[in-house]
N, C-alpha and C positions, 0 to 999 in steps of 0.2 A: 825895111821892106815888109809889107804885109802881103800875105798870100793866102787867099781863101778860095781859089779856083779849083778846078778838077785836080785831084791828086792821083799819083800812081797807085794802082791797086795794091792793097796790103793783104790780099787773099793768097794763101799758099797755093803755089802752082804745082803741077805734077812733079813728083820727086825725081831728082837725079841722084844716083848712088853716091853716098858721101865720099867713098874712097876715090871717085873719079874727079872730084872737084876740090882743088886746094883752096883754103880760105884766103880771102882778100880783105875782109873786114870783120872785126870783132865788135859786137854791140853789147855793152854790159850795163845793167842797172847798177845803182850804187848801194842804197840802204838795204841791208839784208842780203846783199849779193857780193859786190866787190868790197864794200866796207865791212869791217868787223863790227860787232855790236857797240864797241866804244867809239865808233866812227873813224877809226884809224885805217890806213892802208898798210898792210904788212910788208916787210922787206921782200919777202918771197913774191908777193903780188906786184910790187914795183918792178922787180927784176923781170917778171914774166911779161909785163906790159912793154917794157923797154926792149926785150928780146923780140916781141912780136913786131914792133915798129921797125926794128933793125932788119928784120926778115922781109920787110915790105908789106906787112899786114897792118892796115889802118885800124885804129882803136877809137870807137865812139863811146862816150859816156851818155847813156840814155836814161833819163831820170825824171821823176815827178817833181824834184826840187826846183825852186826858182833860181835864176842866175845868181842872185846875191848869196845863195847858200853853197856855191860851188868852190869855196875856198878849200874844202877838204881834199880836192883833187887838182887844184890849180898848179901844184908843184910837180904833177905827173903827166902833163900834157905834152907828150912828144909829138913831133911832126906837125900836123895841121892844127891841133889844139881846139877842135870844135866839139861842142856837146849839144845834145838835144835835151832841152829843159821843159818843165811844166807839162810832162806827158805828151810832148810833141808840139806844144804851143809856140816854142821858140827854138831856133838854132843860134847858139851863142859861141863867139870866139873868146876863148879863155886866156889868150896870150897876154892880155893886159894885166892879169892878176886880179885879186879880190878888189871889188869896187870899180874896176875899169874894164869890165866885160863889154864886148860890142855885140849887139843884136844883128845877126846876119839875115835871119828870116823870122817873121812873126805871123802866126796863124791864129788870129784873135777869135774870141767868142763874141759875136755880134750882140750889142746891148739888148735888142729886143728879144733875141733868143734867151739871153740871160734872165731877163725879167720874166719871160714866160716860164722858164725852168724854176725860178724861185717861187712863183705863185702856185704852179702845179704841184711842186713838192711840199709846199706849206699845206695845201689841201689834202695831199695824200698821207703826209706824216706830220701832223700837228706837233709843235715843239721844236721843229728844225730851226737852227740858227746858222747864219752865214758869214763868210769872209770873202773878200774879193781880191784876187791877185792880179796885178797889172805889171807892165814891163819893169817899172821901178817902184811902184807904190804897193802898199799892203793896207787894206782897210777892212773894218769889220763892224758887225752889229754889237751893241753894248753887251748883250747876253752871250756872245760867242766866248768860249772858255780860252784860257791862256795855254794854248797847245803848242805854240811855235816859238816861245821864248824871245819875242820881239814886241816892240811897242808899235801899235798901228798908227798910220798917218791920220786916219779919220775914224771916228765912231759915229755910226748912223745906221738906220734901217737899210737893208739891201736895196729896197726899191729907190731910196734916195741916192745911194752910192752908184746905182746903175742908170739913173735918169740921164737923158741926153744933155741936159743943161747943167749937170752937177759940176762941182769943183774937180771931180776926177775924170771928167769927160775928155780931157786932152790926151790921155794915155789909153792905149788899147787894153781891153780886158783879156787876160790869158786864161784864167779859169776861176770858177767859183768853188769855194770850200763849203760843204754843207755838213753840219754836225748834229747828231741826235743823241741826247743824254741817256736814252733807255733802250733803243732798238738794238738787236743783234746786227753786227756789221754786214753780214751777207744778206740778211733779210732786208736791211735798209737799202742795200744796193739793188736788190730785185725790185723793191717798191719804187725806187727812183727811176730805174730804167723803164718800167712800165708806164709810170706817170709822165715822164718827160718825152719818151719816144725818140723821134729823130730830130728834135729841136736842138739837141746837144748830145755829146758823148759823155757817158757817166761811168766812172770806175772808182777803184779805191786801192790804197797802198798802206793804209794805217791799220794796226790791230784794233783800233777803236772804231766806232760808227761815224767815220769821217769820210765823206765822199768828195771826189774831185770831178768837176763838171767843166768840160772843154767844148770848143766849137764842134759843129756837126762834122763827123768823120775825122776829127783831129785825134790822133793817138800816137803813141810811140811808134807803132808799126807804119802808119801812113807817112809820117815825117821821115822816118828812116828810109822808107821806100823812095821818097823824093830825093833824099841825099845820095842814095846809092845810084839812082838813075842818072843823076848829074855826073857821077864818076864812072859810069859804064860798068857798074858792079851789079851782077844778077843776085837774086835771092839765094841761089844755090851756093854762092861764094861768101855768104854771111853766116857767122857763128854768133848766137845770141845767148845771154844768160839773164835769169830773173828769178823772183821769188814770190811775187804778189799778183793779184788779179790785173793790175794795170800793165803787167808784162805779157799777159796771155796772147794778145794779138801779135805782138812782136815775135814771140817764141813760135807761134803757129806759122808766121810768114817766113822766117829764116830757114835756110836750107838745113842747118843743124842748130839745135837749141838744147840748152841744159837747164833743168830746174835744180835749184840749190837743195841741199839736204834738209834745210829748214823751210822749204817752200810750202805755200798754200796748196791744198789738194787740187784745185783747178789748174794750177801751174804745173804740177806733176803730171796731170792728164794731158796738158797741151804740148809739153816739150817732147822732143824726140829722144832725149837722153837725160841723165841726171848726174850730179856730182855731189861731193861732200858739202857740208854746211859752210856758210860765210866765215865763221870763226875758225874753220879749218882750211881756209884759202882755196875753196872749191873752184873759183875762176882760174887761179894760177895752176891748179892741178891739170885742168883741161888744156889750157894754153901750152903748158910744157909738153903734154902728150901730142898735141897737134903739131907743134913745131918740130919735135923729134921725128914725127912721121913724114914731114915734108922737106926737112933740111938734108 
């Protein structure tokens, strides 16, 4: 299913006092947030997630990762087993396990928008190289570095990969990855957002100058808002966790939000609260406290 129509607003609404609203959904980023730096999920965190589901609180993994990288949490999908992947570009059912994930919703980046973004950013930041994430495929330019520990399906210029008649045209584009070998990551993000404008949504989650470019208005926040609306869950009933700029909109939208102790400064400014670092089980610390307050 592809969905590129009007989406539920991901703009924070007037605050409801946190104490008056029990949580109904926990939305957590993975890398740098739920996962430790070695990409493991601690026993304490596994227990906290299970306790939340048992208490009737849904848990959504909301990540920039593609579906094929969700094996790190496939063993911890209690209840519904849904995850928001690709910074909001896809909602995925993880019940099938690694390699058997089912796409429930796809919010693709239109190819013309993608081509426009590639050219505009090439002009604004010469030296930028690209990779293209699709529902199942991963393709890249020859000069794109080996950042993802996987072999691309196709090596070709981005313009060729995104052409309407290309061999990749049968699959929707979820996002473009844009890498610059020299620019400061935050400076690169600013340049890209100014250059691309509203043709696409630009963010980042890597410590390097690696940007993630999605469809217009596609973000973790807007897709989470859609999923919550389908369940009759208001933003006040959502608790969100994150650590990098691609989490900012989600943390701003959620009724309660927590920046990790290791978070980017923009995330610390956006969240309504903070917790300890990912390596110290910061998500579990908050979940335990929330459940103890409401059980």
